[in-house]
C-alpha positions, 0 to 999 in steps of 0.5 A: 832963679840962678840958684835953682838953675845951678842946682839943675845944672851942677847939683848931685843928681841922686840928691836932686832926684830925691829932693824933687821926687819925694815931694812929688811921690807924696803928692801922688800918694796923697792924690791916691788918697784923694781918689780913694776917699770917696770910695772908702766912705761910699763903700760903707754906706747902705747899698754901698756895693751899688754906689761903688758901681755908680762911681765906677761908671762915673770914673771914665768921665772924670778921667776925661777931665784929667785928659784935657787938663794934661793936653793944655796944661801939663804938656807945657811943663817940659817945654817951660823947663827947656826954655828955662835951660835956654835962658828964655824967661819970657818964652817960659812965662808965655807958655804958662800964661797961655796954658792957664787961659786954655785950662779955663776955656776948656774947663768951661766947655767940659762943664757944659757938656757934662751938665747937658749930656751926662745921662747918655754919656754915663749909659755909654760908659756902662751905667744901667737902671741900678746905677744911673741915678747915683752916677748922675747925682755924683757927676752933676755936682762934680761937673760944676767944679771942673774948672777948679779941678783942671786948674789945680792939676794943670797949674801944679805941673808948672810949680813942680817943673821949676823945682818947687816940688814941696809946694806942688806937694802941698797943692795936692795935700791940702785938698786931700786932707780937706776932702777927708773931713768934708767926706766925713761931714757930708756923707756920715753926718748929713747922710748925702751919699754920692752927692755928699762925696761930690760936694766934698771933692769940689770944695777941696779942689777949689781950695787947692786951685786957690793955693796953686794960683796964689803961688804962681801969681806971687813973688816966690815963683820963678815963673809968674802968670802975667796979664799980657800972656793970659790968652789962648794963643794958638802959636804957643798952644799948639806946641803945648798940645803937641807934648800934651797929646801923650799924657792926654792919650794916656788919660783918654785911653785910660777912660777907654779901658775903664769903659771897656772893663765896665761894659764887659764885666757888667755883661759877664759878671753883673754889678758885683764885678763892676764894683770889683773893678772900681776897687782894682782901679784904685789899687792899681794907682798905688803902682802907677801914680808914685812911679809918675811922681818919681818921673816928675822928679826926674823931668826937670833934670832931664829937660833942663840939661837936655836943653843945655846939651849936657848929655852926661847928666841926662843919661844919668838921670834917665838911668836913675829914674828907670832903676827907681821906678822898677824897684818901686813898682815891683815891690808894691805889686808883690806886697799887694798880691800877697795881702789881697784881703787887706788892701781890698778891705780898705774899700768895703765891708761886704764879705762877697765883694771882698772875696771877689776882690781878693781873688781878682787882685793878684790876677789884675796886678801881676803886670805891675812887677815890670810896669815901672819900666813902661812909665820911666821910659815913656815919661823920659821920652816926654821930658826929652820933648819926643812927643811922637814917640811918647804918644805911640808908646802911650797908645801901645799898652792901652789901645793896641793891646789892652782894649782889644784883649778885654773883648777878645779874651772872654771868647778865647782864654775864657773858654780854656779849662785853665780859666775855669779852674782859676775861677772856681773860687768865685763861681758863686759870686759872678755869672760867668766866672771863667770869662770874668777871669779872662777879662782881668787877665787881659791887664797883666798880659798887656802890661808886660808886653808893653813894658818890654816894647817900650824899654827896647824902644827907649834904649835904641833912642838912648844909644843913638841920641844921648851918647853925645859929648856935652856942649859947655 
């Protein structure tokens, strides 16, 4: 344990961030694969475009599961690292145990809600007569594996925050690889369609869950799950949720965005447009999730040294994180904008859907060029324990900007001649092409505005609070 702590206190920050970030990035890329595999297989079955739309309306409910995982699970990881920096081993293990117990309790509640109320929920999320049955088939099975999903994701953050990024990577990697094989078997061999995709995901997540728990109960972990701390203790859980509110809000507002896109695109563009946005969400993850992996590599360094009041290392880690996130997000965004047919072709072989996706992708992703600044600065606030600021910034892009724009832009931007001109190429594919363009255009406008605001806020905080002398 001392060796790991000394690395966080004294090791070269570039080397540390690379060693911690690369496994986290790989884990996030594998996580993208995890999310993409179902769509890659489903998009090629008979009636694959409708099935893709069914997965699109299911996605907000899946995102809600992720949100609650982050609320009672991931939110405790920075606090754990800060406790370790303060040499409080018992305090760190109590956070771990309470978080684990809370994930199980919340997972059981969510499972019951999904099984009892999925039809009205999915209808609210944009399902219609064409997609509702497929969406229910998928969510019934997926819902029964909710606890596995939550434990695998929530407990993995406690592995990474100790510096065991490679082990955390394998938590995701094992499940993703197995998911590919199970998808191929249940969908292509047994021809079970969306139900087969759900079964494959649940089994794979269950195995990932067992892997994560075997490590945290084992001897290699610096922090262990102990029976005496396995309970929902509000005194400990409330601070966990205080930090978890920011990533929770990020996920729950992502669900809100997905619902808004689904409803508006169904209104103006029909099933084809809803299928398109499912692919857009998947490709957007190529920008967002690896930048989160970079931030996960920086988080233990920032949190530990902030707890130890070593501000020089905190400042350097924040600067490196910002630079790497911006370089990555800009590079990947430009690549996808230049090769839209290639990336859209990952998910479907429907010529009309591919044409619509290739047109929409450069519009939808344009804000990704500056998105790295948004992620890095917001996640740095979380690593520093600044829950309120992080929460506000989590709401800024999605709630304050994007969600209203999705509803306002079709009525304003969509009536401009430039919108009709931009949408000429897809006029034969969708009902109201100018309005569909305006809906997709809301994304880059929101991304760019939020990135600018978040970066300015962080550097104001940086200059005021992080330019202190180190306390040795």
